[in-house]
N, C-alpha and C positions, 0 to 999 in steps of 0.2 A: 401497187400498180403505178406505172410511170405515166405521167401526164405532162402536157405542155400548157403553161398558163397563158390565157388569152387576155386577162386583166391582171392588174397588180393585186395580190392577196397579201395583206400585211404579215401574216404568220408564215407564209410560204416563200414568196419571192416576187420578182418583177415579171413584166410581160415577156414571153418567149423563153422563160426558164423551164428546163425539164427537171421535174421533181418527182420523188417517189413518195406516194401517200398510201394510206390504207384503202383497200378496195371500196369499202362502204362509204367513206368520205368522198371519194371520187365519183362513185356511181349515184349516190343519193343527194349530194350537194353541189360539188364543183361543176360537173358536167351539165346537170339540168339548169343550173343558174348561169350557164354560158361563161363561166369563169375559166374553164379549161377544156382541153380535148385530149382524148386518149393518144398517147405517144406511140406511133408505129413508125416504121422505117421511112415511109413517104412524108409523114408530117414532120418528123425530126429534120429530114433533109430540107424541106420547105422552110422551116423556121431558121435553120442555119444559113440558108441562102438569103432570106430576108434580113438577117442580122448583118451579113456581109454587104448587102446593098445599102442598108442604113449607115453602116460605118463608112462606106465609100462616099456617100452623100455628105456626111458630117465632115470628112476630110476636105472635100471640095469647098464646102461653105467656110471652113476654117481658113483655107488659103485665100479665098475671096475677101473674107473679113480682115485678114492680116494685110492684104494689099490696100484695102480702104484705110486701115489704120495708118499705114505708111504715107498714103496721100494726105490724110488729114494732118498728120504731124509735120508735114513739109509745106503746109499751106498756111497763109496768114489771111484771115478774113478781115476786110475793111468795111466798116459800116459807118455811114455818115448820117447824123441826125442834127436837127436844129438845136442850137443852144441859146440859153438866156444868160442871166446874170450869174457870175461866179462859175462859169463853165458847167452849169447844170443843164441836162438835156430836157427838152420839152418831150414828155412821155418817157419811154424807157426802151432799152434793147431787150427783147425777149428771145426765147429759144426759137420762136417762129421766125424772127428777123434773121437769126444766125442761119437757120435752115434755108431760108430764101436766098441769103447771100452765098451759101455753099452751092445751092442749085444753080445760081448764075455762073459760078466758076466750074460747073460741070460735075459736081459731086451731089448725088441725090442721097438725102439723109432725113429720116423721120425725126421730127422735132422732139419726140418723146425720148430719144436716145441722148439728147443733149441735157446734161445735168446742170441746170442753172438754178441754184438755190433761191436767189432773188433776182429780179430783173436789174439790169445795169442802168444806173441813173447819172453817170458822169463819164467824161471822156477819159481815155487812157488805154493801156494794153492789158488784156486779161487772158489768163490761162483757163480754158473751159474744159471740163471733163466730158468726154463722149463715151458712153457705155455701149459699145457695139454688140457685145455678147457678155454673158456673166464673167467670162475669164479674159476678155479682150477689152481693154480700156485705152482710149487714145486721148492725148492732150492737144487741144486746138487753141491756136493763138487768135484772139479776136482784138482788133484795133478799132476803137470807137473814136471817130473824129467828129468835130463839131463844125457846123456851117452856120454863120450868123443869120439871124432871122431878118 
């Protein structure tokens, strides 16, 4: 019997896959558990259409993310913090500070996308990794300046 998977089934496939299984397995387990539906002409067309729509949305998101990556890599964020002795900052520059500075320059970015291993505690120029999507990573230049207290 041909079925369309509604959920991922480890031994069969992913959501939307059309697979051929034994009748008893489909009728007694997969369909009652809402893991699959019987594949007929209408349901196969519907699933194929949904896959096309999802693929189109992914392409649009990929283009938008690539545009953001280009904007980030051409931007230098300047953050001013008070400094004390030996050019050490009072406090630190965190991913939230970087996100706020980007927001002021017109780029909205969630602070969780900024991969800052440890907060920045001294003045200087830093290259920060921004993980926009698993396959799209941007490098952002952050310049930390000190202002005397």
